[in-house]
Backbone as CSV, one residue per row, in Angstrom:
resi,resn,N_x,N_y,N_z,CA_x,CA_y,CA_z,C_x,C_y,C_z
1,MET,11.082,10.894,24.882,10.867,11.594,23.170,10.119,10.807,22.393
2,ASP,10.236,9.701,22.447,9.210,8.237,21.779,7.601,9.191,22.059
3,ARG,7.926,9.265,23.430,5.968,9.620,23.764,5.756,10.376,23.341
4,ILE,6.580,11.982,23.299,6.257,12.567,22.584,5.649,12.693,21.173
5,PHE,6.492,12.031,20.236,6.452,11.980,18.868,5.048,11.504,18.399
6,SER,4.859,9.893,19.474,3.526,9.183,19.513,2.408,10.340,19.651
7,MET,2.483,11.131,20.835,1.543,11.390,20.834,0.794,12.905,19.954
8,LEU,2.395,13.580,19.491,1.857,14.093,17.752,1.363,13.592,16.985
9,SER,1.658,12.060,16.652,1.106,11.265,15.951,-0.537,11.435,15.664
10,ILE,-0.830,10.753,17.094,-2.319,10.351,17.151,-2.967,11.863,17.403
11,SER,-2.019,12.973,17.845,-3.374,14.820,17.839,-3.204,14.438,16.124
12,SER,-1.984,14.552,15.053,-2.240,14.547,13.581,-3.471,13.819,12.941
13,ILE,-3.551,12.681,13.612,-4.299,11.370,13.185,-5.828,12.318,13.757
14,ALA,-5.977,12.496,14.816,-7.575,13.436,15.292,-7.546,14.532,14.645
15,ILE,-6.971,14.800,14.317,-7.017,16.375,13.449,-7.740,15.961,12.069
16,ARG,-6.945,15.399,11.166,-7.584,14.657,9.892,-8.874,14.160,9.997
17,ILE,-9.046,13.277,11.333,-10.361,12.636,10.873,-11.265,13.987,11.278
18,GLU,-11.218,14.680,12.439,-12.009,15.954,12.328,-12.464,16.378,11.351
19,SER,-11.090,17.256,10.681,-11.773,17.264,9.547,-11.959,16.873,8.324
20,ALA,-12.287,15.716,8.164,-12.701,14.842,7.298,-14.585,14.583,7.413
21,VAL,-14.458,15.066,9.244,-16.368,14.384,9.572,-16.615,15.730,8.826
22,ARG,-15.677,17.158,9.579,-16.303,18.313,9.141,-16.713,18.577,8.102
23,ILE,-16.379,17.962,6.416,-16.186,18.337,5.932,-17.293,17.238,5.081
24,LEU,-17.703,16.081,5.721,-18.800,14.982,5.628,-19.870,16.245,5.552
25,LEU,-19.903,16.390,7.344,-21.100,17.217,7.977,-21.591,18.484,6.960
26,VAL,-20.835,19.154,6.653,-21.229,19.906,5.517,-21.717,19.604,4.515
27,LEU,-21.466,18.448,3.244,-21.371,17.951,2.583,-22.963,17.276,2.857
28,ILE,-23.253,16.538,4.206,-24.569,16.052,3.919,-25.619,17.011,4.229
29,THR,-25.637,18.077,5.004,-25.918,18.977,5.457,-26.812,20.007,3.930
30,CYS,-25.908,20.008,2.987,-26.161,20.475,1.592,-27.256,19.526,0.843
31,LEU,-26.684,18.063,1.432,-27.886,17.457,0.562,-29.066,16.956,0.854
32,VAL,-29.520,17.204,2.317,-30.583,17.402,2.656,-31.465,18.467,2.395
33,PHE,-30.407,19.698,2.267,-31.445,20.593,2.079,-32.049,20.835,0.730
34,PHE,-30.873,19.989,-0.507,-31.312,20.173,-1.864,-32.715,18.888,-2.023
35,THR,-32.255,17.779,-0.869,-33.443,17.020,-1.131,-34.833,17.443,-0.750
36,LEU,-34.581,18.221,0.056,-36.146,19.303,0.655,-36.769,20.037,-0.481
37,VAL,-35.733,20.455,-1.174,-35.972,22.061,-1.967,-36.293,20.778,-3.637
38,GLN,-36.021,19.690,-4.040,-36.229,18.626,-4.765,-38.123,18.025,-4.670
39,ASP,-37.603,17.754,-3.249,-39.280,17.150,-3.533,-40.573,18.007,-3.066
40,TYR,-40.022,19.415,-2.971,-40.821,20.661,-2.971,-41.161,20.748,-4.215
41,LEU,-40.648,20.645,-5.562,-40.402,20.934,-6.777,-41.225,19.969,-7.605
42,TYR,-40.479,19.138,-6.740,-41.342,17.415,-7.346,-43.165,17.733,-7.311
43,ALA,-43.101,17.698,-5.800,-44.552,17.827,-5.607,-45.357,19.031,-6.294
44,SER,-44.657,20.190,-6.542,-45.175,21.405,-7.143,-45.659,21.015,-8.748
45,PHE,-44.714,20.730,-9.416,-44.823,20.203,-10.550,-46.066,18.706,-10.957
46,ARG,-46.082,17.979,-9.697,-47.352,16.645,-9.754,-48.757,17.462,-9.442
47,GLY,-48.493,18.563,-8.704,-49.268,19.342,-8.445,-49.956,18.455,-7.522
48,GLY,-49.761,18.086,-6.464,-49.519,17.332,-5.375,-48.970,18.165,-3.650
49,GLY,-49.344,17.231,-2.830,-49.391,18.247,-1.764,-47.579,18.129,-1.213
50,TYR,-47.474,19.191,-0.312,-46.070,18.678,-0.155,-46.203,18.776,1.434
51,TYR,-45.451,18.409,2.061,-45.100,17.800,4.130,-43.632,17.784,4.225
52,ILE,-43.311,19.044,4.703,-42.159,19.368,5.120,-40.786,18.178,5.895
53,GLU,-42.301,17.823,7.013,-42.040,16.535,7.957,-41.425,15.472,7.500
54,GLU,-42.390,15.069,6.349,-42.096,13.574,5.288,-41.036,13.719,4.794
55,SER,-40.694,15.296,4.790,-39.738,15.275,3.447,-38.088,14.816,4.125
56,LEU,-38.654,15.733,5.374,-37.174,16.064,6.156,-37.229,14.517,6.697
57,LEU,-37.702,14.190,7.324,-37.730,12.270,7.686,-36.995,11.245,6.656
58,PHE,-37.356,11.590,5.500,-36.677,10.655,4.501,-35.609,10.903,3.837
59,SER,-34.794,12.281,4.617,-33.751,12.750,3.796,-32.734,12.392,4.775
60,SER,-33.291,11.791,6.165,-32.559,11.368,7.112,-31.617,9.901,6.315
61,PHE,-31.682,9.987,5.326,-31.191,8.918,4.510,-29.494,9.172,4.882
62,TRP,-29.388,10.647,4.215,-27.983,11.239,3.949,-27.321,10.651,5.299
63,LEU,-27.684,10.603,6.571,-27.481,10.649,7.660,-26.175,9.789,8.416
64,PHE,-26.644,8.910,7.624,-26.265,7.598,7.539,-24.456,7.773,7.167
65,PHE,-24.348,7.915,6.329,-23.079,7.953,6.202,-22.077,8.426,7.083
66,ILE,-22.335,9.128,7.739,-21.352,9.236,8.636,-20.759,8.183,9.683
67,PRO,-21.812,7.268,10.513,-21.027,6.457,11.044,-20.829,5.593,10.377
68,LEU,-21.488,5.258,8.988,-20.887,3.902,8.513,-19.763,4.290,7.846
69,TRP,-19.200,5.411,6.825,-17.979,5.718,6.891,-16.780,5.652,7.455
70,TRP,-17.447,5.966,8.730,-15.851,6.014,9.632,-15.827,4.553,9.999
71,LEU,-16.749,3.468,10.076,-16.951,2.296,10.210,-16.228,1.440,8.941
72,GLN,-16.762,1.802,7.788,-15.968,1.089,6.991,-14.367,1.301,6.688
73,TRP,-14.088,2.872,6.375,-12.715,3.307,6.577,-11.647,2.631,7.656
74,TYR,-12.062,2.259,8.953,-11.602,1.683,10.179,-11.327,-0.146,9.749
75,TRP,-12.463,-0.323,9.194,-12.789,-2.156,8.992,-11.436,-1.837,8.120
76,LEU,-11.472,-1.194,6.725,-10.078,-1.472,5.615,-9.016,-1.172,6.087
77,LYS,-8.870,-0.146,7.607,-7.806,0.027,8.064,-6.710,-0.815,8.592
78,TYR,-8.058,-1.768,9.480,-7.002,-2.804,10.147,-7.241,-4.094,9.614
79,LYS,-7.499,-4.265,7.886,-7.177,-5.029,7.352,-6.077,-5.116,6.314
80,VAL,-4.762,-5.427,6.682,-3.615,-5.636,6.558,-3.369,-5.974,4.956
81,LYS,-4.239,-7.446,4.644,-3.990,-7.958,2.947,-5.832,-7.245,2.948
82,VAL,-5.251,-6.815,1.716,-6.579,-6.529,0.866,-7.116,-7.514,-0.210
83,SER,-7.833,-7.979,-0.122,-7.961,-9.070,-1.073,-9.164,-8.611,-1.916
84,ALA,-10.079,-8.987,-3.264,-11.087,-8.803,-4.159,-12.530,-9.081,-2.828
85,PRO,-12.494,-10.222,-2.450,-13.455,-10.706,-1.502,-14.021,-9.754,-0.073
86,ARG,-12.743,-9.285,0.208,-12.600,-8.193,1.313,-13.251,-7.123,0.578
87,MET,-12.750,-6.648,-0.544,-13.226,-5.276,-1.279,-14.166,-5.211,-1.211
88,LEU,-15.043,-6.473,-1.953,-16.731,-6.415,-2.067,-17.798,-6.532,-0.865
89,ILE,-17.206,-7.407,-0.101,-17.747,-7.186,1.730,-17.823,-5.719,2.218
90,ALA,-16.566,-4.951,2.073,-16.455,-3.732,2.238,-17.660,-2.783,1.773
91,ILE,-17.579,-3.193,0.354,-19.021,-2.435,-0.208,-20.502,-2.533,0.263
92,LEU,-20.450,-3.985,0.220,-21.975,-4.307,0.053,-22.419,-4.442,1.421
93,VAL,-21.675,-4.552,2.436,-21.739,-4.815,4.044,-22.687,-3.359,4.389
94,PRO,-21.546,-2.120,4.589,-22.222,-1.026,4.457,-23.241,-0.410,3.800
95,ILE,-23.285,-1.103,2.717,-24.935,-0.693,1.462,-26.247,-1.175,2.394
96,PHE,-25.928,-2.577,2.445,-27.372,-3.209,2.843,-27.421,-2.667,4.131
97,ILE,-26.401,-2.370,5.410,-26.532,-1.816,6.606,-27.373,-0.171,6.590
98,HIS,-26.391,0.317,5.858,-27.448,1.967,5.775,-28.831,1.943,5.331
99,LEU,-29.539,0.774,4.589,-30.826,0.236,4.299,-31.538,0.413,5.028
100,LEU,-30.685,-0.386,6.098,-31.558,-1.229,7.017,-31.655,-0.573,8.274
101,LEU,-30.844,0.587,8.432,-31.021,1.386,9.202,-31.434,2.673,8.636
102,TYR,-31.343,2.951,7.475,-33.100,4.072,7.276,-33.931,3.483,7.225
103,ALA,-34.514,2.285,6.923,-35.491,1.755,6.778,-36.257,1.693,8.276
104,GLY,-35.487,1.278,9.287,-35.203,1.152,10.629,-36.234,2.153,11.353
105,PHE,-35.017,3.089,11.367,-35.481,5.029,11.725,-36.728,5.118,11.619
106,ILE,-36.900,5.297,9.792,-38.148,5.972,9.528,-39.284,5.186,10.274
107,TRP,-39.219,4.115,10.242,-40.496,2.634,10.933,-40.452,3.182,12.629
108,LEU,-39.589,3.570,12.864,-39.869,3.615,14.572,-40.366,5.239,14.652
109,PHE,-39.853,6.293,13.968,-39.729,7.774,14.140,-41.222,7.788,13.645
110,SER,-41.763,7.733,12.267,-43.168,7.863,12.298,-43.985,7.128,12.969
111,GLY,-43.669,5.768,13.946,-44.609,5.081,14.325,-45.039,6.527,15.740
112,LEU,-43.538,7.246,16.519,-43.784,7.468,17.499,-44.471,9.294,16.701
113,PHE,-43.535,9.861,15.403,-44.521,11.355,15.401,-45.925,11.302,14.531
114,PHE,-46.024,10.463,13.827,-47.220,10.189,12.888,-47.977,9.555,12.995
115,ARG,-49.003,9.828,12.132,-50.162,8.832,12.066,-49.928,7.131,11.841
116,HIS,-49.516,6.786,10.684,-49.549,5.820,10.679,-47.776,5.715,10.311
117,HIS,-47.122,4.420,10.585,-46.190,3.802,10.111,-45.411,3.892,8.898
118,PHE,-44.377,3.966,8.039,-43.538,3.652,7.033,-43.585,1.873,7.133
119,ALA,-43.812,1.199,6.632,-43.405,-0.057,6.482,-42.129,-0.245,6.301
120,VAL,-41.040,-0.855,7.375,-39.945,-1.346,7.116,-39.343,-1.709,5.580
121,LYS,-39.874,-2.686,5.263,-39.272,-3.534,3.789,-40.101,-2.457,2.709
122,GLN,-41.056,-1.718,2.301,-41.312,-0.881,1.781,-40.202,0.004,1.730
123,THR,-39.928,0.520,2.722,-38.927,2.236,2.475,-37.510,1.140,2.368
124,PHE,-37.320,-0.065,2.768,-35.764,-0.404,2.520,-35.800,-0.607,0.824
125,TRP,-37.103,-1.268,-0.091,-37.246,-1.534,-1.605,-36.870,0.151,-2.239
126,PHE,-37.657,1.261,-1.274,-37.902,2.378,-1.596,-35.798,3.343,-1.733
127,GLY,-35.348,3.350,-0.885,-33.849,2.949,-0.897,-33.194,2.393,-1.666
128,LEU,-33.613,1.561,-2.256,-33.195,0.551,-2.490,-32.819,1.024,-4.077
129,THR,-34.120,1.297,-4.442,-34.688,1.776,-6.526,-33.980,3.306,-5.885
130,GLU,-33.908,3.691,-5.182,-34.020,5.499,-5.385,-32.183,5.898,-5.188
131,TYR,-31.974,5.771,-4.126,-30.747,5.662,-4.276,-29.480,4.506,-4.462
132,LEU,-29.485,3.381,-4.977,-28.542,2.279,-4.917,-27.633,2.845,-5.743
133,TYR,-27.607,3.928,-6.771,-26.171,4.640,-7.287,-25.678,5.316,-6.292
134,VAL,-26.096,5.895,-5.542,-25.424,6.660,-4.898,-24.594,5.851,-3.703
135,LEU,-25.461,5.021,-3.237,-24.666,3.885,-1.873,-23.492,3.309,-2.733
136,LEU,-23.657,3.010,-4.386,-22.341,2.283,-4.966,-21.348,3.340,-4.931
137,GLY,-21.888,4.319,-5.834,-20.796,5.307,-5.710,-19.799,5.499,-4.342
138,PHE,-20.550,5.733,-3.690,-20.269,6.670,-2.390,-19.223,5.125,-1.478
139,TYR,-19.719,4.134,-1.165,-18.935,3.036,-0.672,-18.123,2.615,-1.357
140,VAL,-18.404,2.979,-2.737,-17.202,2.511,-3.378,-15.915,3.590,-3.919
141,ALA,-16.523,4.422,-3.395,-15.329,5.524,-3.683,-14.391,5.192,-2.303
142,THR,-15.229,5.293,-1.537,-14.138,4.940,-0.244,-13.204,4.069,-0.712
143,VAL,-13.201,2.527,-0.746,-12.334,1.828,-0.695,-11.809,2.203,-1.961
144,LEU,-12.044,2.587,-3.043,-10.342,2.868,-3.677,-10.050,4.306,-3.202
145,LEU,-10.338,5.084,-2.797,-9.500,6.199,-1.801,-8.592,5.306,-0.743
146,LYS,-9.220,4.073,-0.174,-8.174,3.843,0.662,-6.894,3.203,0.335
147,GLY,-7.226,2.679,-0.502,-6.228,1.825,-1.326,-5.577,2.702,-2.308
148,TRP,-5.650,3.650,-2.423,-4.422,5.418,-3.233,-3.958,5.408,-1.835
149,TYR,-4.209,5.872,-0.744,-3.582,6.023,0.816,-3.103,5.492,0.935
150,VAL,-3.277,4.336,0.826,-1.997,2.483,1.246,-1.166,2.657,0.318
151,GLN,-1.239,2.911,-0.712,0.139,2.981,-1.598,0.613,3.870,-1.514
152,ARG,0.263,5.108,-1.357,0.630,6.502,-1.017,1.581,6.936,-0.226
153,LYS,1.078,5.459,0.641,1.922,6.159,2.229,3.335,5.209,2.350
154,ALA,2.832,3.685,1.375,4.045,2.986,1.215,4.943,3.521,0.649
155,VAL,4.874,4.125,-0.563,5.833,5.259,-1.500,6.445,6.145,-0.621
156,ASN,5.751,6.923,0.043,6.640,7.950,0.756,7.316,7.861,1.984
157,GLU,6.854,6.101,2.466,7.636,6.222,3.897,9.054,5.823,3.409
158,PRO,10.050,6.067,4.031,11.298,5.265,3.865,11.269,3.892,4.294
159,THR,11.944,3.024,3.707,12.448,1.663,4.548,13.187,1.942,5.886
160,GLN,12.549,1.132,6.227,12.763,1.187,8.481,14.234,0.119,8.037
161,VAL,15.408,0.362,7.925,16.451,-0.218,8.844,17.038,-0.435,9.895
162,SER,16.957,-1.725,10.593,17.250,-1.710,12.267,18.739,-1.073,11.977
163,PRO,18.657,-0.830,13.612,20.163,-0.222,13.648,21.539,-0.722,13.623
164,VAL,20.629,-2.171,13.940,21.990,-2.995,13.760,22.206,-3.705,12.554
165,GLN,21.419,-3.661,11.650,22.033,-4.000,10.213,22.983,-2.731,9.596
166,GLU,21.728,-1.537,9.961,22.779,-0.841,9.540,24.407,-0.253,9.606
167,SER,24.581,-0.767,11.445,25.997,-0.652,11.520,27.033,-1.629,11.848
168,SER,25.969,-3.125,11.490,26.820,-4.307,11.402,26.593,-4.889,10.548
169,PRO,26.521,-4.608,9.229,26.180,-5.822,8.659,26.472,-7.351,8.493
170,LEU,26.331,-8.466,7.722,26.584,-10.034,7.939,28.243,-9.348,7.562
171,ARG,29.104,-10.438,7.962,30.228,-10.641,7.553,30.538,-12.346,7.136
172,GLN,29.908,-13.025,7.858,30.098,-14.355,7.330,28.583,-15.123,7.713
173,LEU,28.897,-16.365,6.523,27.847,-17.052,6.435,27.637,-18.660,6.600
174,LEU,26.942,-19.237,7.490,27.424,-20.608,7.739,26.245,-21.366,6.854
175,VAL,27.336,-22.059,6.090,26.949,-23.036,4.289,27.195,-24.345,4.738
176,ALA,25.889,-24.943,3.839,26.356,-26.812,4.224,27.307,-26.552,2.713
177,ASP,28.069,-27.600,2.703,29.043,-28.198,1.772,28.928,-29.909,1.871
178,GLY,28.126,-30.181,1.061,27.725,-31.779,1.331,27.502,-32.070,2.666
179,ASN,28.419,-32.749,3.649,27.036,-33.325,4.783,28.058,-32.185,5.968
180,ARG,28.816,-31.208,5.166,29.234,-30.406,6.776,28.876,-28.812,6.304
181,LYS,29.237,-28.774,7.218,28.636,-27.006,7.401,30.582,-26.384,7.315
182,VAL,30.387,-25.086,6.345,31.491,-24.466,5.834,31.054,-22.799,6.408
183,VAL,31.985,-22.250,7.137,32.216,-20.770,6.832,32.752,-19.731,5.974
184,VAL,31.979,-19.006,4.772,32.200,-18.701,4.258,32.155,-16.857,4.790
185,THR,33.478,-16.574,4.271,33.169,-14.813,4.417,33.187,-14.314,3.418
186,LEU,32.095,-13.755,3.636,31.697,-12.652,2.275,32.399,-11.689,1.450
187,THR,33.760,-11.982,1.792,34.554,-10.593,1.420,35.027,-11.581,0.213
188,ASP,34.996,-13.042,0.164,35.189,-13.945,-0.102,34.561,-13.904,-1.766
189,LEU,33.049,-13.599,-1.603,32.181,-14.115,-2.692,32.730,-13.300,-3.574
190,ILE,32.552,-14.070,-5.440,32.461,-13.156,-6.214,31.403,-12.573,-6.660
191,TYR,30.033,-13.195,-6.792,28.811,-13.218,-6.802,27.843,-13.567,-6.215
192,LEU,26.229,-13.258,-6.103,25.180,-14.270,-5.397,24.520,-14.595,-6.499
193,GLU,23.620,-15.433,-6.923,22.361,-15.869,-8.154,21.633,-16.206,-7.390
194,ALA,20.317,-15.765,-8.014,19.064,-16.280,-7.463,18.496,-17.403,-7.735
195,ARG,18.347,-18.269,-7.089,18.244,-20.104,-7.377,17.150,-20.402,-6.465
196,SER,15.849,-19.384,-6.728,14.591,-19.818,-6.028,14.181,-21.112,-5.466
197,PRO,13.810,-21.280,-4.093,14.382,-20.390,-3.062,15.896,-20.185,-2.168
198,TYR,16.558,-20.479,-3.168,17.765,-20.646,-2.608,18.900,-19.579,-3.328
199,VAL,19.659,-19.337,-2.803,20.827,-18.361,-3.531,22.299,-19.422,-3.806
200,MET,22.642,-19.250,-5.238,24.265,-19.246,-5.592,24.645,-19.002,-4.881
201,LEU,26.284,-19.256,-4.569,27.000,-18.159,-3.788,28.743,-18.518,-4.690
202,HIS,28.890,-17.926,-5.759,30.248,-18.120,-6.245,31.679,-17.386,-5.887
203,LEU,31.905,-18.769,-5.130,33.396,-17.930,-5.301,35.267,-17.961,-5.711
204,GLU,35.492,-18.324,-5.794,36.716,-18.494,-6.407,36.960,-19.509,-7.455
205,ASN,36.478,-20.824,-6.300,37.074,-21.797,-6.500,35.908,-23.269,-6.505
206,LYS,34.737,-22.766,-6.105,33.647,-23.551,-5.717,32.188,-22.468,-5.776
207,LYS,31.039,-23.228,-5.807,30.031,-22.979,-5.879,29.227,-23.279,-4.655
208,LEU,28.346,-22.743,-3.659,27.723,-23.477,-2.651,26.401,-22.806,-2.974
209,LEU,25.172,-23.580,-2.217,23.929,-23.246,-2.586,23.212,-23.250,-0.884
210,HIS,22.925,-21.753,-0.865,22.576,-21.287,0.495,21.129,-21.200,0.314
211,ARG,20.580,-22.318,1.678,18.874,-21.774,1.798,18.319,-20.495,2.301
212,GLU,18.721,-20.137,1.163,17.788,-18.242,1.595,17.444,-17.794,0.346
213,THR,16.844,-16.748,0.156,16.853,-16.162,-1.144,17.478,-14.870,-0.636
214,LEU,17.619,-14.560,-2.476,18.240,-13.633,-2.893,18.291,-11.940,-1.944
215,LYS,16.792,-11.618,-2.424,16.035,-10.671,-1.399,16.384,-10.659,0.038
216,GLY,16.244,-11.664,0.619,16.336,-11.799,1.967,17.825,-11.587,2.295
217,LEU,18.550,-11.661,1.645,20.283,-12.128,1.908,20.908,-10.104,1.515
218,GLU,20.185,-10.210,0.469,20.675,-8.659,0.330,20.350,-7.689,1.747
219,THR,18.980,-7.446,2.423,19.311,-6.831,3.387,20.303,-7.059,4.444
220,GLN,21.186,-7.957,4.815,21.700,-8.286,5.157,23.652,-8.430,4.673
221,LEU,23.444,-7.831,3.599,24.862,-7.974,3.206,25.331,-6.046,3.235
222,ASP,26.798,-5.459,2.993,27.154,-4.209,3.168,26.680,-3.969,1.903
223,PRO,25.925,-2.884,2.074,25.319,-2.262,0.942,26.314,-1.187,-0.015
224,THR,27.674,-1.189,0.629,28.798,-0.323,0.183,29.497,-1.266,-0.889
225,GLU,29.521,-2.725,-0.233,30.608,-3.469,-0.647,29.445,-4.690,-1.865
226,PHE,28.214,-4.921,-1.454,27.194,-5.817,-2.860,26.555,-4.507,-3.639
227,VAL,26.347,-5.432,-4.643,25.344,-4.773,-5.368,24.393,-5.292,-6.317
228,ARG,23.502,-4.952,-6.531,22.700,-5.517,-7.242,22.508,-5.651,-9.112
229,VAL,22.754,-6.018,-10.013,23.410,-5.629,-10.899,22.109,-6.382,-11.741
230,HIS,21.211,-7.282,-11.353,19.780,-7.459,-12.182,18.842,-7.898,-11.613
231,LYS,18.136,-8.303,-11.853,16.811,-8.567,-10.894,17.102,-10.210,-10.189
232,SER,17.837,-10.844,-10.731,18.663,-12.270,-9.685,20.108,-12.018,-9.697
233,CYS,20.592,-11.340,-9.527,22.340,-11.068,-9.263,22.799,-10.393,-8.713
234,MET,23.718,-9.886,-7.733,24.573,-9.527,-6.670,25.926,-9.783,-7.322
235,VAL,27.011,-8.481,-7.194,27.518,-8.938,-7.351,28.982,-7.901,-6.327
236,ASN,30.400,-8.623,-5.839,30.769,-7.765,-4.862,31.562,-6.790,-5.611
237,CYS,31.477,-5.522,-5.171,32.194,-4.765,-6.113,33.885,-4.337,-6.434
238,HIS,34.491,-5.102,-4.838,35.343,-5.576,-5.291,36.241,-6.868,-5.849
239,LYS,35.686,-7.060,-7.060,35.809,-8.673,-7.203,35.210,-7.759,-9.053
240,ILE,35.520,-6.614,-9.182,35.009,-6.694,-10.882,36.267,-5.658,-11.034
241,GLN,36.564,-6.202,-12.493,38.193,-6.133,-13.182,37.702,-4.920,-14.428
242,ALA,37.012,-4.784,-14.629,36.050,-3.966,-16.027,34.359,-3.915,-16.482
243,VAL,34.769,-2.810,-16.919,32.903,-2.745,-17.454,32.621,-2.402,-19.051
244,ARG,32.672,-3.386,-19.522,31.754,-2.843,-20.864,30.666,-2.868,-21.616
245,SER,30.459,-1.847,-22.191,28.976,-1.210,-22.794,28.740,-1.993,-24.116
246,ARG,27.547,-2.402,-23.893,26.985,-3.405,-24.763,26.183,-1.823,-25.690
247,GLY,26.287,-1.205,-25.564,25.895,-0.039,-26.336,23.772,0.186,-26.264
248,ASN,23.206,-0.451,-25.646,21.944,-0.377,-25.520,21.539,0.112,-24.304
249,GLY,22.383,0.552,-23.435,22.307,1.109,-22.431,22.642,-0.353,-20.979
250,ASP,23.099,-1.326,-21.557,23.055,-2.674,-20.976,24.922,-2.816,-20.445
251,TYR,25.452,-3.134,-20.052,26.939,-3.458,-19.601,27.144,-4.707,-19.370
252,ASP,28.313,-5.241,-19.773,29.046,-6.493,-19.516,30.156,-6.209,-18.351
253,LEU,30.027,-6.779,-16.783,30.745,-6.630,-15.991,32.049,-7.799,-15.984
254,VAL,32.934,-7.755,-16.284,34.397,-8.662,-16.088,34.353,-9.157,-14.784
255,LEU,34.544,-10.009,-14.059,34.881,-10.302,-12.928,36.289,-11.128,-12.473
256,VAL,36.610,-10.971,-11.804,38.127,-12.032,-11.408,38.250,-12.823,-11.661
257,SER,37.546,-13.800,-11.419,37.339,-14.784,-12.390,37.177,-15.422,-13.561
258,GLY,36.603,-14.092,-14.245,37.293,-14.049,-15.693,35.479,-14.585,-16.281
259,GLN,34.562,-14.558,-15.375,33.446,-14.896,-15.512,32.481,-13.243,-16.284
260,VAL,31.827,-13.081,-17.106,30.586,-11.650,-17.429,29.559,-11.975,-16.897
261,ILE,29.193,-11.103,-16.387,27.870,-11.025,-15.596,27.199,-9.789,-16.156
262,ARG,25.843,-9.768,-17.028,25.528,-8.471,-17.178,24.576,-7.425,-16.215
263,LEU,25.120,-6.415,-16.955,24.460,-5.462,-15.876,23.363,-4.414,-16.510
264,SER,21.887,-4.966,-15.634,21.050,-4.331,-16.320,20.726,-2.627,-16.453
265,ARG,20.065,-1.905,-17.392,20.208,-0.594,-17.425,19.268,-0.291,-16.176
266,ASN,18.987,-0.873,-15.865,17.821,-0.411,-14.583,18.433,-0.777,-13.251
267,TYR,19.434,-0.968,-13.363,20.922,-0.517,-12.399,21.553,-0.206,-12.284
268,VAL,22.026,0.613,-13.325,23.162,1.149,-13.747,23.385,2.350,-13.002
269,SER,22.101,3.413,-12.683,23.006,4.219,-11.415,23.564,4.251,-10.129
270,VAL,22.406,3.120,-9.790,22.454,2.636,-8.294,24.362,2.298,-7.895
271,PHE,24.056,0.941,-9.208,25.662,0.718,-9.681,26.898,1.714,-9.575
272,ARG,26.706,2.755,-10.539,27.992,3.527,-10.209,28.121,4.674,-8.953
273,GLN,26.504,4.459,-8.047,26.842,5.258,-6.946,27.429,4.247,-6.097
274,VAL,26.982,2.925,-6.130,27.681,1.906,-4.834,29.214,1.956,-5.403
275,PHE,29.504,1.617,-6.820,30.921,1.267,-6.924,31.974,2.576,-7.096
276,ARG,31.826,3.784,-7.073,32.624,5.124,-6.755,32.626,5.153,-5.397
277,LYS,31.478,4.678,-4.768,31.855,4.544,-2.846,33.173,3.492,-2.786
278,SER,32.847,2.713,-3.305,33.660,1.437,-2.786,35.165,1.239,-3.398
279,SER,35.598,1.700,-4.802,37.025,1.875,-5.063,36.905,3.163,-5.513
280,PRO,38.831,3.265,-5.432,39.281,4.406,-5.749,39.189,5.027,-7.409
281,GLN,38.837,6.304,-7.202,38.372,6.920,-8.444,39.054,6.505,-9.887
282,ASP,40.916,6.421,-9.439,41.723,5.904,-10.366,41.565,5.022,-10.810
283,THR,40.638,3.742,-10.078,40.394,2.300,-10.784,39.331,2.103,-11.754
284,HIS,38.689,2.761,-11.237,37.376,2.675,-11.948,37.040,1.872,-13.320
285,PRO,36.760,1.027,-13.369,36.321,0.014,-14.861,35.286,1.272,-15.484
286,PHE,34.692,1.801,-15.081,34.176,2.729,-15.762,34.892,3.946,-16.136
287,THR,35.775,4.189,-15.562,36.719,5.809,-16.051,37.725,4.688,-17.489
288,GLN,37.966,3.196,-17.634,38.728,2.516,-17.879,37.744,2.094,-19.411
289,GLU,36.715,1.743,-19.303,36.091,0.769,-20.708,34.541,1.524,-20.054
290,SER,33.958,1.900,-20.795,32.461,2.430,-21.230,31.968,2.526,-22.927
């Protein structure tokens, strides 16, 4: 089954690449045609001669977008960590190679089929002065499009949860307590507080500092029992006695230890869902005080 899904995924990617290449080919064909027409109109306006062979040769500038776009896209694909220097390289290197290939191709082709060579340096500077804005626009747009595509993919893809974590959340922790290690049963926790790069575990009669981040520990806890109430705190739903509204969208959670923890308005929706699953309906603090 995995092999079938893998084949379907590869096939889907191949179809998308093929569609993109087809669109690019049609676009480049149109640009070559418009370049020929532009050269003809320019020659007619200036009263000079028009040589379609030379115009067609210099229109080869557009052809190099196909392989260089493909290389640029895949270079960005395999650079997991995108930084400003890498983005700059991804823009400037294709521009330089494009101009170099363009000048080299014209030099070679003109030497084989024309009476004189077009010098590489002359053609390179012609392409740079004539098409620099086009090159910048195209290769910058590709980098921006790739960044947008990666962000969109990250948003649309659900977070992968391993079967082990989903079926058997963490039940105990081995935590340092002075010179010894103690086993903490997570159901005894009242709440957890971020103390980067550690997390403070609050129990009924003591507090223990555990060498792990709150974010890392959150992925191992039972999501039906522990819920985040603001960016630096998680609470055991079974240790809440009451919920009091502050009147501004935030709430105060009164815990069994007597401590009061703020529930941020940004986490209220998720908190309600988790709490209603973890407690009987008739004992909801939300139904008692709000």
